[in-house]
C-alpha positions in Angstrom: 11.9 -33.9 33.6 8.4 -32.6 32.6 9.8 -29.5 30.9 11.8 -31.6 28.3 8.8 -33.8 27.3 7.0 -31.5 25.0 3.8 -33.2 23.9 2.1 -30.1 22.3 3.8 -28.6 19.3 3.5 -25.0 18.2 2.0 -24.3 14.8 2.3 -20.7 13.6 -0.9 -19.0 12.3 0.4 -18.9 8.7 1.2 -22.7 8.6 -0.1 -24.4 5.4 0.4 -28.3 5.3 -0.2 -28.3 1.5 3.1 -26.5 0.9 5.1 -29.3 2.5 7.2 -31.4 0.0 6.7 -35.2 0.0 9.6 -37.6 -0.2 8.9 -38.4 -3.8 8.9 -34.7 -4.8 12.2 -34.2 -3.0 13.7 -37.1 -4.8 12.5 -35.8 -8.1 14.1 -32.5 -7.4 17.5 -34.1 -7.2 19.2 -34.5 -10.6 19.4 -37.9 -12.2 23.1 -37.8 -12.4 23.5 -37.2 -8.6 21.0 -40.0 -8.0 23.0 -42.5 -10.0 26.2 -41.5 -8.3 24.5 -42.0 -4.9 23.4 -45.5 -5.9 26.9 -46.4 -7.0 28.4 -45.0 -3.8 25.9 -47.0 -1.7 23.7 -46.6 1.3 25.0 -47.0 4.9 23.2 -49.7 6.8 23.6 -51.4 10.2 23.8 -55.1 9.5 24.9 -58.4 11.2 27.2 -60.8 9.5 25.2 -63.7 8.0 28.3 -66.0 8.2 31.6 -66.5 10.1 34.5 -65.1 8.1 38.2 -64.5 8.5 40.1 -61.5 7.4 42.9 -62.3 4.8 45.0 -59.3 5.9 45.3 -59.9 9.7 43.7 -63.3 10.2 41.0 -61.9 12.5 37.9 -64.1 12.9 34.5 -62.5 12.9 31.6 -64.8 13.9 28.1 -64.8 12.6 25.9 -62.1 14.1 28.6 -59.5 14.6 27.2 -56.0 13.9 28.9 -53.7 11.4 28.1 -50.4 9.7 28.1 -51.5 6.1 27.7 -49.8 2.8 25.2 -51.4 0.5 25.4 -50.9 -3.3 23.6 -52.6 -6.3 25.8 -54.7 -8.5 25.5 -53.4 -12.1 25.0 -55.7 -15.1 24.5 -58.7 -12.8 21.3 -60.3 -11.6 19.6 -63.7 -11.2 16.2 -64.1 -13.0 15.5 -60.4 -12.6 16.5 -60.4 -8.9 19.0 -57.6 -8.1 22.3 -58.6 -6.5 23.7 -56.4 -3.7 27.3 -55.8 -2.6 28.1 -55.0 1.0 31.3 -53.2 2.0 32.6 -53.2 5.6 35.9 -52.9 7.5 37.8 -55.4 9.6 37.5 -54.6 13.3 41.2 -55.2 13.8 43.1 -53.9 10.8 40.3 -51.8 9.2 40.9 -53.6 5.9 38.2 -53.4 3.2 35.9 -56.5 3.0 33.1 -57.2 0.6 30.4 -59.8 0.1 27.6 -60.3 -2.4 24.1 -61.8 -2.1 23.5 -65.1 -3.8 19.8 -65.3 -4.7 20.3 -68.7 -6.5 21.3 -70.4 -3.2 19.6 -68.0 -0.8 23.0 -67.2 0.7 25.9 -64.8 0.7 29.3 -65.1 -1.0 32.6 -63.5 0.2 34.0 -61.4 -2.7 37.1 -59.6 -1.5 39.3 -59.4 1.6 37.8 -62.3 3.6 37.2 -66.0 3.4 34.2 -67.9 4.7 34.8 -70.4 7.6 34.1 -74.1 7.1 30.5 -75.1 7.7 29.6 -78.8 7.6 26.0 -78.2 6.8 27.0 -76.6 3.5 28.9 -79.7 2.5 26.0 -81.9 3.5 23.6 -79.8 1.4 26.0 -79.9 -1.6 26.3 -83.7 -1.3 22.5 -84.1 -1.1 22.1 -81.9 -4.3 24.8 -83.8 -6.1 23.2 -87.2 -5.1 19.8 -86.0 -6.3 21.3 -84.9 -9.7 23.2 -88.2 -10.1 20.0 -90.1 -9.3 18.0 -88.1 -11.8 20.6 -88.7 -14.5 20.6 -92.5 -13.8 16.8 -92.6 -13.9 16.8 -90.9 -17.3 19.3 -93.4 -18.7 18.1 -96.6 -17.0 14.4 -97.5 -16.7 15.0 -100.4 -14.3 17.0 -98.1 -12.0 14.1 -95.6 -11.9 11.6 -98.4 -11.1 13.9 -99.7 -8.3 14.1 -96.2 -6.9 10.4 -95.7 -7.0 9.9 -99.1 -5.3 12.4 -98.1 -2.6 10.7 -94.7 -2.1 7.2 -96.3 -1.8 8.5 -98.8 0.7 10.1 -96.1 2.7 6.9 -94.1 2.6 4.9 -97.1 3.9 7.3 -97.5 6.8 7.0 -93.9 7.7 3.2 -94.1 7.5 3.2 -97.2 9.8 5.4 -95.4 12.3 3.0 -92.4 12.2 0.0 -94.6 12.7 1.7 -96.2 15.7 2.5 -92.8 17.2 -1.1 -91.7 16.6 -2.4 -94.9 18.3 -0.2 -94.2 21.3 -1.3 -90.6 21.5 -4.9 -91.8 21.3 -4.4 -94.2 24.2 -2.7 -91.5 26.2 -5.5 -89.1 25.4 -8.2 -91.5 26.7 -6.5 -92.1 30.0 -8.4 -90.8 33.0 -5.9 -89.1 35.3 -8.2 -89.3 38.4 -8.4 -93.1 38.0 -4.6 -93.2 37.7 -4.2 -91.2 40.8 -6.7 -93.3 42.7 -5.0 -96.5 41.5 -1.6 -95.2 42.6 -3.0 -94.2 46.0 -4.5 -97.7 46.5 -1.2 -99.3 45.5 0.6 -97.0 47.9 -1.8 -97.9 50.8 -1.4 -101.6 50.0 2.3 -101.4 50.1 2.1 -99.5 53.4 -0.2 -102.3 54.8 2.3 -104.9 53.6 5.1 -103.1 55.3 3.1 -102.9 58.6 2.3 -106.6 58.4 5.9 -107.5 57.7 7.0 -105.4 60.6 4.4 -107.0 63.0 5.5 -110.5 61.8 9.1 -109.7 62.5 8.3 -108.4 66.0 6.2 -111.5 66.8 9.0 -113.8 65.5 11.6 -111.9 67.6 9.3 -112.2 70.7 8.9 -116.0 70.2 12.6 -116.4 69.7 13.4 -114.5 72.9 10.8 -116.7 74.8 12.3 -119.9 73.4 15.8 -118.8 74.4 14.6 -118.0 77.9 12.9 -121.4 78.2 16.1 -123.1 77.0 18.1 -121.2 79.5 15.6 -122.2 82.3 15.8 -125.9 81.2 19.6 -125.7 81.2 19.6 -124.3 84.7 17.1 -127.0 86.0 19.2 -129.7 84.4 22.4 -128.3 86.1 20.5 -128.3 89.5 19.4 -131.9 89.1 22.9 -133.0 88.3 24.2 -131.2 91.4 21.5 -132.8 93.6 22.3 -136.2 92.1 26.0 -135.7 92.8 25.3 -134.6 96.4 23.0 -137.6 96.9 25.6 -140.1 95.6 28.2 -138.5 97.8 26.1 -138.8 100.9 25.2 -142.4 100.1 28.8 -143.3 99.7 29.7 -141.6 103.0 26.9 -143.3 104.9 27.8 -146.7 103.4 31.4 -146.3 104.4 30.3 -145.5 108.0 28.1 -148.6 108.1 30.9 -150.8 107.0 33.3 -149.3 109.5 30.7 -150.0 112.4 30.3 -153.6 111.4 34.0 -154.1 111.2 34.4 -152.7 114.8 31.6 -155.0 116.0 33.3 -158.0 114.5 36.6 -157.1 116.2 35.0 -156.7 119.6 33.1 -159.9 119.3 36.2 -161.8 118.4 
């Protein structure tokens, strides 16, 4: 690997840098006729498509950003305010058909010239509609003074609304800028601790209530058991009294029989 990376070049003893030709001198050495033919033929460039196009020959779609080896040439006898217009030639990647496009300095865009059509782009229609609307408005303002005054009033009202919205946004940003984050963190921590304490108190209250409820239920059960015992004792007592009363009556009856 180290042998291939030559960092030191060899210069012979008779090397004279003044004898080297510069690029301009080399270009001047080429005849004018050959230079003009080279300009007409074009220069090969590596370029990406600035728009999505479709080939007219095979119907192949080529999206924006696809790289091609193009031939660039200057369009003769055609310019815009002194700005040169260039033509680009390239071939379709499917059928190898010849495709061309030109620069459009007026609209800062490109125009398909031959062999391809540009795909539909909604933003272009929107821009054309905006320009047409501006032209119509300008024409109306030139012919009608009241219309121009109405448009100016509407524009001023719209600017006032925009300024009010901007002022509100600035006020909000100023409020947010003056916020102390440490205080916010401390307030949120206090709020969290308070919520935890409330949860603990609620839990303790629920436990106490459940304990009281269990005690009350136990007391009610004990009262019910005591009442049942009293009822049983009363029944037994009544039964014993009735038995003893029947025995006493039977003894008196026997005595009366024996005495008679």
